[in-house]
C-alpha positions, 0 to 999 in steps of 0.5 A: 488232221486227226479223225476226232474233232473237238469243238466246232459243229457236227451233224446230229445224225453223225452223233446220234448212235453215240448219244442214244445207242444204248437207250434205243438198242439195236432196233431203236433208231427205226422204231424212233423214226416210226413213232415220230412219223406215225401220223404221217404214215397211217394218217391222223385218224388212225394215229389217234387210236394206235401206237406202235410199241415194238418192231421185232425181227428174226435173229440177224435179219432186218426184213419181214419183221412184226410190228406190235401195235397198241390199238384203242378198243373198237378199232382193231377190226378196222386195223385188221381189215386195213393191214395190207394198206398199213403195211404198204405205207410202213414199208414205203416209209422204210424203203424196203419190206421191213414189216411183214405183219402187225400184232395187235393189242387192244388197250387204251391209248393216251390221247395227246392234248389238242393244241391250244387255240390261238387268239387273233392279234389286236391291231396294236400288237400286230403293229408293235410286232412289225416295228420290232422286225422292221430292221431285219434286212432279209425278207424271208427271215423278217417274215419268219420272225414275224410269224414266230412272234405272232405265234408266241403273242397269240398263245399268251393270255392277256 
């Protein structure tokens, strides 16, 4: 059997460098993961006022890099004070000492819109949802489908 597969399923992680390699560049995959998990790394409050912009390393090295952060006005002093803790969290995320220092740039940070408030389902909506998933044999799948249906219905406007 040849190494190249045609059709069938493949893990996205195996295809990611081919798909996004040019767009992400040499350091992009680490940056993408850092951006994706930024709130989990630094906490929701700091994530709302900061944005990782670029992770750069010395030529040929992947350690002791500099992370450029956009920081909301008034938050730079706190970030500077918490830099050792933030660096520890970032490096814990990567699993090695990827970042040695932060370079801060004060700028306005685009706020992400707050998630829409969901309304509670009416009794008849809940009953209709329960009837629609009742035929599903697997308990876990039935519960997951019921949660999904409830989330969709509660986000809809009457």
